[in-house]
ZAMARVEX-402576 format. One record per residue (C-alpha): residue number from 1; x, y, z; residue in three letters. Coordinates in Angstrom, 3 decimals, always signed. Layout:
N
(NUM, (X, Y, Z), ALA) ...
END
This chain:
431
(1, (+5.081, +59.085, +2.818), UNK) (2, (+2.594, +56.448, +3.888), UNK) (3, (-1.042, +57.489, +3.854), UNK) (4, (-2.180, +55.771, +6.920), UNK) (5, (-3.597, +56.686, +10.307), UNK) (6, (-1.733, +56.296, +13.521), UNK) (7, (-2.703, +53.082, +15.338), UNK) (8, (-1.611, +53.001, +18.960), UNK) (9, (-2.111, +49.363, +19.260), UNK) (10, (+0.368, +48.236, +16.619), UNK) (11, (+4.104, +48.682, +15.667), UNK) (12, (+5.787, +48.350, +12.359), UNK) (13, (+8.622, +45.875, +12.163), UNK) (14, (+11.037, +44.727, +9.625), UNK) (15, (+13.345, +41.732, +9.561), UNK) (16, (+17.039, +42.529, +10.405), UNK) (17, (+20.162, +40.687, +9.912), UNK) (18, (+20.472, +40.156, +13.523), UNK) (19, (+17.176, +38.363, +13.672), UNK) (20, (+17.924, +36.163, +10.667), UNK) (21, (+18.366, +32.981, +12.692), UNK) (22, (+17.288, +31.882, +16.145), UNK) (23, (+19.709, +29.709, +17.946), UNK) (24, (+19.000, +26.838, +20.432), UNK) (25, (+21.099, +24.311, +22.145), UNK) (26, (+20.261, +20.981, +23.660), UNK) (27, (+21.817, +17.563, +24.421), UNK) (28, (+19.706, +15.533, +21.935), UNK) (29, (+17.757, +16.575, +19.094), UNK) (30, (+15.023, +14.156, +17.766), UNK) (31, (+13.679, +14.975, +14.313), UNK) (32, (+10.353, +13.346, +13.559), UNK) (33, (+7.622, +12.819, +16.331), UNK) (34, (+5.914, +9.509, +15.300), UNK) (35, (+5.939, +6.371, +17.536), UNK) (36, (+9.723, +6.074, +17.308), UNK) (37, (+10.497, +9.868, +17.602), UNK) (38, (+8.183, +10.440, +20.368), UNK) (39, (+9.476, +7.469, +22.354), UNK) (40, (+13.141, +8.677, +21.887), UNK) (41, (+12.330, +12.151, +22.983), UNK) (42, (+10.368, +11.235, +26.067), UNK) (43, (+12.952, +8.514, +27.209), UNK) (44, (+15.835, +11.032, +26.593), UNK) (45, (+14.159, +13.657, +28.705), UNK) (46, (+13.399, +11.258, +31.411), UNK) (47, (+17.077, +10.119, +31.372), UNK) (48, (+17.848, +13.768, +32.326), UNK) (49, (+18.901, +15.151, +28.823), UNK) (50, (+17.659, +18.371, +27.460), UNK) (51, (+15.615, +17.476, +24.196), UNK) (52, (+14.363, +19.361, +21.286), UNK) (53, (+11.651, +17.404, +19.206), UNK) (54, (+11.269, +18.655, +15.618), UNK) (55, (+8.592, +17.876, +13.174), UNK) (56, (+7.539, +19.121, +9.819), UNK) (57, (+3.873, +19.208, +10.612), UNK) (58, (+2.227, +21.871, +12.860), UNK) (59, (+1.516, +19.190, +15.431), UNK) (60, (+3.147, +16.216, +17.041), UNK) (61, (+2.298, +12.543, +16.540), UNK) (62, (+3.645, +11.785, +13.170), UNK) (63, (+1.959, +9.230, +11.001), UNK) (64, (+0.560, +7.443, +14.100), UNK) (65, (-1.769, +10.411, +14.606), UNK) (66, (-1.955, +12.338, +11.249), UNK) (67, (-2.066, +9.478, +8.865), UNK) (68, (-4.806, +8.000, +11.077), UNK) (69, (-3.191, +4.535, +11.069), UNK) (70, (-5.596, +3.701, +13.766), UNK) (71, (-3.784, +0.339, +15.093), UNK) (72, (-0.784, -0.377, +17.136), UNK) (73, (+0.795, -3.282, +15.245), UNK) (74, (+3.745, -5.360, +16.357), UNK) (75, (+3.205, -5.026, +19.940), UNK) (76, (+2.431, -8.712, +20.647), UNK) (77, (+3.472, -12.198, +19.582), UNK) (78, (+1.491, -14.150, +17.088), UNK) (79, (-1.625, -16.250, +17.767), UNK) (80, (-4.538, -15.972, +19.901), UNK) (81, (-3.873, -14.103, +23.229), UNK) (82, (-0.462, -12.886, +22.071), UNK) (83, (+1.925, -11.470, +24.664), UNK) (84, (+3.335, -7.934, +24.789), UNK) (85, (+6.881, -7.523, +23.470), UNK) (86, (+7.337, -3.767, +23.791), UNK) (87, (+7.011, -1.813, +26.846), UNK) (88, (+8.266, +1.796, +27.792), UNK) (89, (+5.784, +4.270, +26.581), UNK) (90, (+3.775, +1.602, +25.068), UNK) (91, (+2.656, +0.490, +28.577), UNK) (92, (+1.499, +4.147, +29.413), UNK) (93, (-0.435, +4.580, +26.057), UNK) (94, (-2.121, +1.179, +26.657), UNK) (95, (-2.909, +2.131, +30.194), UNK) (96, (-4.040, +5.876, +29.690), UNK) (97, (-5.910, +5.535, +26.372), UNK) (98, (-7.501, +2.212, +27.635), UNK) (99, (-8.748, +4.128, +30.791), UNK) (100, (-10.362, +6.892, +28.842), UNK) (101, (-12.047, +4.375, +26.443), UNK) (102, (-9.817, +5.489, +23.566), UNK) (103, (-8.015, +2.356, +22.903), UNK) (104, (-9.343, -1.236, +22.217), UNK) (105, (-7.217, -4.353, +22.155), UNK) (106, (-8.563, -6.920, +19.720), UNK) (107, (-7.544, -10.145, +17.965), UNK) (108, (-7.255, -9.034, +14.341), UNK) (109, (-7.088, -12.465, +12.778), UNK) (110, (-3.892, -14.074, +13.652), UNK) (111, (-2.334, -10.928, +15.125), UNK) (112, (-3.433, -9.094, +18.211), UNK) (113, (-3.617, -5.411, +17.776), UNK) (114, (-4.580, -2.190, +19.650), UNK) (115, (-7.095, +0.123, +17.886), UNK) (116, (-6.837, +3.604, +19.072), UNK) (117, (-8.422, +7.103, +18.810), UNK) (118, (-5.832, +9.180, +16.941), UNK) (119, (-7.146, +12.386, +18.469), UNK) (120, (-6.547, +11.010, +21.932), UNK) (121, (-3.187, +9.608, +21.033), UNK) (122, (-2.081, +13.113, +19.647), UNK) (123, (-3.017, +14.707, +22.763), UNK) (124, (-1.290, +11.992, +24.896), UNK) (125, (+1.957, +12.645, +22.790), UNK) (126, (+1.842, +16.260, +23.307), UNK) (127, (+1.042, +16.235, +27.057), UNK) (128, (+3.539, +13.476, +27.822), UNK) (129, (+6.480, +15.032, +25.827), UNK) (130, (+5.996, +18.542, +27.303), UNK) (131, (+5.490, +17.024, +30.758), UNK) (132, (+8.728, +15.300, +30.453), UNK) (133, (+10.506, +18.644, +29.675), UNK) (134, (+10.743, +17.996, +25.792), UNK) (135, (+10.854, +21.301, +23.873), UNK) (136, (+8.724, +20.943, +20.595), UNK) (137, (+9.420, +22.700, +17.421), UNK) (138, (+6.705, +21.972, +14.893), UNK) (139, (+6.153, +23.168, +11.354), UNK) (140, (+9.915, +22.854, +11.015), UNK) (141, (+11.896, +21.686, +7.933), UNK) (142, (+15.603, +20.922, +7.718), UNK) (143, (+17.333, +23.201, +5.301), UNK) (144, (+21.037, +22.317, +6.091), UNK) (145, (+22.946, +20.029, +8.313), UNK) (146, (+26.298, +21.199, +9.731), UNK) (147, (+29.136, +18.403, +10.071), UNK) (148, (+32.461, +18.282, +11.734), UNK) (149, (+33.819, +15.120, +10.266), UNK) (150, (+31.871, +12.172, +11.625), UNK) (151, (+29.754, +14.383, +13.917), UNK) (152, (+26.655, +16.352, +13.104), UNK) (153, (+26.895, +19.468, +15.149), UNK) (154, (+23.813, +21.599, +14.075), UNK) (155, (+20.606, +21.609, +11.999), UNK) (156, (+19.406, +24.833, +10.133), UNK) (157, (+15.694, +24.625, +10.130), UNK) (158, (+13.111, +26.588, +8.250), UNK) (159, (+9.739, +27.688, +9.850), UNK) (160, (+7.087, +30.093, +8.804), UNK) (161, (+8.088, +32.364, +11.700), UNK) (162, (+11.963, +32.377, +10.845), UNK) (163, (+14.972, +30.253, +10.658), UNK) (164, (+16.280, +28.193, +13.657), UNK) (165, (+19.623, +26.740, +14.372), UNK) (166, (+19.651, +23.782, +16.697), UNK) (167, (+23.030, +22.685, +18.082), UNK) (168, (+23.078, +19.276, +19.883), UNK) (169, (+25.347, +16.658, +21.078), UNK) (170, (+23.483, +13.855, +19.588), UNK) (171, (+20.672, +13.439, +17.008), UNK) (172, (+17.920, +10.943, +16.332), UNK) (173, (+16.740, +10.629, +12.792), UNK) (174, (+13.049, +9.664, +13.086), UNK) (175, (+12.034, +11.305, +9.901), UNK) (176, (+10.893, +8.240, +8.088), UNK) (177, (+12.775, +9.344, +4.887), UNK) (178, (+16.201, +9.429, +6.444), UNK) (179, (+15.985, +13.149, +5.795), UNK) (180, (+18.631, +14.018, +8.441), UNK) (181, (+21.059, +11.433, +7.469), UNK) (182, (+20.639, +12.387, +3.687), UNK) (183, (+21.089, +16.075, +4.197), UNK) (184, (+24.161, +15.507, +6.311), UNK) (185, (+25.762, +13.759, +3.341), UNK) (186, (+25.953, +10.140, +4.648), UNK) (187, (+25.155, +7.247, +2.469), UNK) (188, (+21.451, +6.313, +2.142), UNK) (189, (+19.547, +3.593, +0.160), UNK) (190, (+16.620, +3.735, -2.390), UNK) (191, (+15.019, +1.100, -4.378), UNK) (192, (+16.690, +0.226, -7.593), UNK) (193, (+13.397, -0.653, -9.316), UNK) (194, (+9.888, -0.183, -8.323), UNK) (195, (+8.796, +1.054, -4.851), UNK) (196, (+6.860, +0.227, -1.676), UNK) (197, (+3.222, +1.434, -1.946), UNK) (198, (+1.826, +3.457, +0.934), UNK) (199, (-1.825, +3.848, +1.776), UNK) (200, (-4.427, +6.582, +2.069), UNK) (201, (-6.447, +5.966, +5.209), UNK) (202, (-10.073, +6.932, +5.175), UNK) (203, (-12.368, +7.455, +8.161), UNK) (204, (-16.040, +6.916, +7.500), UNK) (205, (-19.189, +7.359, +9.509), UNK) (206, (-22.914, +6.959, +8.973), UNK) (207, (-22.810, +3.297, +8.316), UNK) (208, (-25.238, +0.632, +9.608), UNK) (209, (-23.281, -1.650, +12.044), UNK) (210, (-26.015, -4.290, +12.026), UNK) (211, (-25.430, -4.947, +8.337), UNK) (212, (-21.688, -4.952, +8.076), UNK) (213, (-20.314, -7.720, +5.780), UNK) (214, (-17.695, -10.250, +6.767), UNK) (215, (-14.145, -9.063, +6.204), UNK) (216, (-13.498, -12.170, +3.967), UNK) (217, (-16.485, -11.257, +1.784), UNK) (218, (-15.229, -7.732, +1.339), UNK) (219, (-11.799, -8.928, +0.417), UNK) (220, (-13.072, -11.454, -2.243), UNK) (221, (-15.443, -8.847, -3.705), UNK) (222, (-12.690, -6.261, -3.933), UNK) (223, (-10.582, -8.714, -5.862), UNK) (224, (-13.514, -9.746, -8.193), UNK) (225, (-15.108, -6.285, -8.845), UNK) (226, (-12.568, -3.633, -7.610), UNK) (227, (-11.564, -3.085, -11.146), UNK) (228, (-15.048, -1.868, -12.041), UNK) (229, (-14.663, +1.027, -9.747), UNK) (230, (-11.154, +2.009, -10.809), UNK) (231, (-9.474, +0.680, -7.705), UNK) (232, (-5.703, +0.053, -7.877), UNK) (233, (-5.469, -2.125, -4.696), UNK) (234, (-7.686, -5.139, -4.773), UNK) (235, (-7.415, -6.127, -1.124), UNK) (236, (-7.834, -4.339, +2.246), UNK) (237, (-10.315, -3.865, +5.071), UNK) (238, (-12.729, -1.662, +6.829), UNK) (239, (-12.393, -1.907, +10.591), UNK) (240, (-15.054, -0.473, +12.917), UNK) (241, (-13.941, +1.121, +16.199), UNK) (242, (-16.199, -0.230, +18.891), UNK) (243, (-18.768, +2.293, +20.273), UNK) (244, (-17.671, +5.225, +18.158), UNK) (245, (-19.744, +4.614, +14.837), UNK) (246, (-16.619, +5.193, +12.803), UNK) (247, (-14.595, +2.942, +10.793), UNK) (248, (-11.137, +3.090, +9.183), UNK) (249, (-10.801, +1.959, +5.721), UNK) (250, (-7.589, +0.746, +4.279), UNK) (251, (-8.042, -0.287, +0.695), UNK) (252, (-5.654, +1.918, -1.276), UNK) (253, (-2.150, +1.922, -2.589), UNK) (254, (-0.482, +5.237, -3.343), UNK) (255, (+2.921, +5.912, -4.808), UNK) (256, (+5.269, +7.811, -2.420), UNK) (257, (+7.928, +9.406, -4.591), UNK) (258, (+10.645, +11.616, -2.995), UNK) (259, (+10.259, +14.358, -5.762), UNK) (260, (+8.345, +17.144, -4.097), UNK) (261, (+6.041, +17.876, -7.019), UNK) (262, (+5.284, +14.186, -7.719), UNK) (263, (+4.560, +13.671, -3.930), UNK) (264, (+2.114, +16.612, -3.999), UNK) (265, (+0.279, +14.960, -6.989), UNK) (266, (+0.192, +11.542, -5.422), UNK) (267, (-1.404, +12.644, -2.197), UNK) (268, (-4.219, +14.095, -4.124), UNK) (269, (-4.387, +11.018, -6.136), UNK) (270, (-4.533, +9.009, -2.758), UNK) (271, (-7.883, +10.853, -1.885), UNK) (272, (-9.342, +10.096, -5.201), UNK) (273, (-8.687, +6.512, -4.601), UNK) (274, (-10.248, +6.728, -1.229), UNK) (275, (-13.337, +8.227, -2.709), UNK) (276, (-13.557, +5.413, -5.211), UNK) (277, (-13.255, +3.023, -2.248), UNK) (278, (-16.240, +4.499, -0.611), UNK) (279, (-18.194, +4.356, -3.833), UNK) (280, (-17.342, +0.710, -4.035), UNK) (281, (-18.610, +0.040, -0.402), UNK) (282, (-21.886, +2.008, -0.860), UNK) (283, (-22.706, +0.326, -4.249), UNK) (284, (-21.819, -3.242, -3.320), UNK) (285, (-23.147, -3.152, +0.395), UNK) (286, (-25.933, -0.520, +0.324), UNK) (287, (-27.599, -1.844, +3.514), UNK) (288, (-24.387, -1.316, +5.380), UNK) (289, (-22.649, +1.518, +3.697), UNK) (290, (-25.361, +3.190, +1.621), UNK) (291, (-25.452, +6.219, +3.775), UNK) (292, (-21.796, +6.228, +4.805), UNK) (293, (-19.818, +9.483, +4.350), UNK) (294, (-16.273, +10.666, +4.805), UNK) (295, (-15.392, +11.958, +8.260), UNK) (296, (-11.663, +12.584, +7.645), UNK) (297, (-8.797, +11.637, +5.172), UNK) (298, (-5.417, +10.853, +6.867), UNK) (299, (-2.130, +12.402, +5.535), UNK) (300, (-0.453, +9.970, +3.115), UNK) (301, (+0.583, +6.769, +4.932), UNK) (302, (+4.161, +6.145, +3.842), UNK) (303, (+5.853, +2.683, +4.288), UNK) (304, (+9.268, +2.971, +2.772), UNK) (305, (+11.144, +5.535, +0.636), UNK) (306, (+14.726, +6.001, +1.492), UNK) (307, (+16.664, +4.559, +4.451), UNK) (308, (+20.138, +4.643, +6.015), UNK) (309, (+23.244, +2.613, +5.464), UNK) (310, (+23.978, +1.262, +8.831), UNK) (311, (+26.562, -1.071, +10.216), UNK) (312, (+24.311, -4.171, +9.916), UNK) (313, (+21.894, -4.876, +7.059), UNK) (314, (+19.097, -6.693, +8.523), UNK) (315, (+17.905, -9.437, +6.136), UNK) (316, (+14.781, -11.402, +5.404), UNK) (317, (+16.465, -14.609, +6.299), UNK) (318, (+17.509, -13.322, +9.738), UNK) (319, (+13.850, -12.354, +10.447), UNK) (320, (+12.603, -15.694, +9.246), UNK) (321, (+15.135, -17.620, +11.344), UNK) (322, (+14.084, -15.640, +14.506), UNK) (323, (+17.720, -14.370, +14.909), UNK) (324, (+18.543, -13.298, +18.536), UNK) (325, (+21.207, -10.610, +17.978), UNK) (326, (+23.929, -9.940, +20.756), UNK) (327, (+23.158, -6.179, +20.353), UNK) (328, (+19.241, -6.667, +20.076), UNK) (329, (+17.224, -3.617, +21.241), UNK) (330, (+13.865, -4.654, +20.029), UNK) (331, (+11.723, -7.703, +19.661), UNK) (332, (+8.933, -8.333, +17.083), UNK) (333, (+6.696, -11.082, +15.756), UNK) (334, (+4.693, -9.003, +13.100), UNK) (335, (+4.471, -10.896, +9.683), UNK) (336, (+6.382, -9.993, +6.584), UNK) (337, (+3.867, -7.557, +5.052), UNK) (338, (+5.134, -6.483, +1.716), UNK) (339, (+3.475, -3.734, -0.356), UNK) (340, (+5.447, -3.867, -3.496), UNK) (341, (+2.410, -4.814, -5.752), UNK) (342, (-0.075, -2.376, -6.918), UNK) (343, (-2.842, -4.782, -6.373), UNK) (344, (-2.237, -6.021, -2.861), UNK) (345, (+0.285, -7.161, -0.261), UNK) (346, (+2.086, -10.331, +0.593), UNK) (347, (+1.513, -11.542, +4.002), UNK) (348, (+3.734, -14.206, +5.534), UNK) (349, (+2.636, -15.087, +9.132), UNK) (350, (+5.138, -16.652, +11.644), UNK) (351, (+4.443, -19.482, +14.021), UNK) (352, (+3.125, -18.514, +17.513), UNK) (353, (+6.432, -19.006, +19.149), UNK) (354, (+8.381, -16.949, +16.697), UNK) (355, (+10.202, -13.788, +17.862), UNK) (356, (+12.959, -11.989, +15.807), UNK) (357, (+15.007, -9.081, +16.923), UNK) (358, (+16.323, -5.671, +15.715), UNK) (359, (+20.070, -5.100, +16.231), UNK) (360, (+21.506, -1.825, +17.336), UNK) (361, (+23.778, -1.754, +14.381), UNK) (362, (+20.962, -1.458, +11.996), UNK) (363, (+20.049, +1.794, +13.788), UNK) (364, (+23.670, +3.288, +13.625), UNK) (365, (+24.441, +5.464, +10.598), UNK) (366, (+27.669, +4.188, +9.057), UNK) (367, (+30.305, +7.021, +9.256), UNK) (368, (+28.362, +9.140, +11.979), UNK) (369, (+29.395, +9.021, +15.623), UNK) (370, (+26.310, +10.804, +17.098), UNK) (371, (+23.332, +9.951, +14.806), UNK) (372, (+20.967, +7.100, +15.461), UNK) (373, (+18.126, +6.309, +12.981), UNK) (374, (+14.807, +4.749, +14.111), UNK) (375, (+11.576, +3.539, +12.577), UNK) (376, (+11.071, +2.885, +8.744), UNK) (377, (+14.471, +4.284, +7.892), UNK) (378, (+16.742, +1.762, +9.584), UNK) (379, (+19.108, -0.366, +7.639), UNK) (380, (+17.236, -3.700, +6.410), UNK) (381, (+16.091, -5.260, +3.056), UNK) (382, (+12.593, -4.276, +2.105), UNK) (383, (+11.082, -7.525, +3.237), UNK) (384, (+12.806, -7.571, +6.673), UNK) (385, (+11.805, -3.909, +7.055), UNK) (386, (+8.137, -4.634, +6.292), UNK) (387, (+8.058, -6.535, +9.664), UNK) (388, (+9.876, -4.220, +11.974), UNK) (389, (+8.684, -0.834, +10.777), UNK) (390, (+5.362, -1.124, +12.612), UNK) (391, (+4.750, +0.836, +15.830), UNK) (392, (+5.628, -1.782, +18.478), UNK) (393, (+9.257, -2.266, +17.501), UNK) (394, (+9.411, +1.482, +16.464), UNK) (395, (+8.705, +2.525, +20.045), UNK) (396, (+11.498, +0.101, +21.202), UNK) (397, (+13.865, +1.631, +18.678), UNK) (398, (+13.190, +5.042, +19.893), UNK) (399, (+13.955, +4.085, +23.508), UNK) (400, (+17.198, +2.393, +22.400), UNK) (401, (+18.262, +5.526, +20.421), UNK) (402, (+17.719, +7.735, +23.463), UNK) (403, (+19.760, +5.627, +25.711), UNK) (404, (+22.524, +4.970, +23.179), UNK) (405, (+23.107, +8.702, +22.750), UNK) (406, (+22.767, +9.367, +26.583), UNK) (407, (+25.533, +6.746, +27.233), UNK) (408, (+27.652, +7.911, +24.399), UNK) (409, (+27.593, +11.556, +25.339), UNK) (410, (+30.312, +13.318, +23.445), UNK) (411, (+31.765, +10.022, +22.251), UNK) (412, (+30.706, +7.477, +19.573), UNK) (413, (+27.556, +5.495, +19.611), UNK) (414, (+29.574, +2.748, +17.791), UNK) (415, (+31.693, +2.433, +20.934), UNK) (416, (+29.200, +2.605, +23.889), UNK) (417, (+28.920, +0.131, +26.619), UNK) (418, (+26.473, -2.408, +25.115), UNK) (419, (+25.816, -4.216, +28.404), UNK) (420, (+24.692, -0.809, +29.953), UNK) (421, (+22.509, -0.177, +27.035), UNK) (422, (+20.851, -3.696, +27.238), UNK) (423, (+20.236, -3.191, +31.012), UNK) (424, (+18.351, +0.023, +30.285), UNK) (425, (+16.204, -1.584, +27.470), UNK) (426, (+15.941, -4.912, +29.171), UNK) (427, (+12.093, -4.834, +29.142), UNK) (428, (+12.056, -4.631, +25.393), UNK) (429, (+14.359, -7.577, +24.979), UNK) (430, (+13.600, -9.898, +27.885), UNK) (431, (+10.544, -11.575, +29.273), UNK) 
END
């Protein structure tokens, strides 16, 4: 017997076998809600498809919001006054966040970028996705993928509120780590030796804007004296957001292993690196940063871990040669930005008239008829991927994935009407 008083406002419940799994069906299931996944979900819903958008975090926005990346890179061509290459939801974000004062387009050296307020972007993604009819499922992790030959037919997903099974006609792998593709049993790629380092973004406040040092001076002093502060990375920058008295600091390199225990350890190490970075700024530039403090740590910013085997392996030579593929679905001019060295990155800038493209075939999972990968897990060599995994082309990839699955329907994305797809995404591949 339970020794407890009767409470008329509660009822005792217990999980039953019948309640073991919640089932939902949709036309297109998108896993991952970063720049590419949000674009895919919104475009698919606007095309008239029922869409469920799944994310492992308890909120939408992916790394663009939760890792506090702070800049839209890859939207523009090189040089002063670069012109915009990616449209779709990119146009809406630039307009809406610009109108509210939450976005600032600036010339970041040789490349034009758009700095943004991550809080405003997160709310924009949520409102726009739900407004388009997208059904969100957050705090959700894939446990098992059901296949019928070349088709994925359902995902079993764990949430803290119970297990969910999502059945869909088509799937978008926007996980960043090719988690959907990997769990489905399709071939993936990992680095044979070494890795690509991620970054732990740091947002600081309380600095003196009038005494901020030149970026070039900070870079040189990092290289000369960073070791005295225990810093792994010996380059990077601090970028002030105009009018907000906050700055984002990107001066760390963190390992991003796929082992869950190692990943947990490294995300703590990332914050330690960020703290040492702030100590460096305070000590070396006391007039500017002597009273600065941490406002927020982003979640670990991951650049590359595991990626798909597609039907075309995008190469560095194809990027350097500005290849215009017949099945191009995205354009980009962002430099090769390789983060394979602990101490810093290799930056290869292209001429002002350079534009390279991303082929649809690099998004199509080999052996899968209804899975399209987008973002940083498409098929490319590491150097090529370093240019096209930034948010501009990622938004274009998401749009292409949505329309490819819409056109393919119950058929194969490997056999869709390419002319129709190119017509739908023409604003991302034509001037």
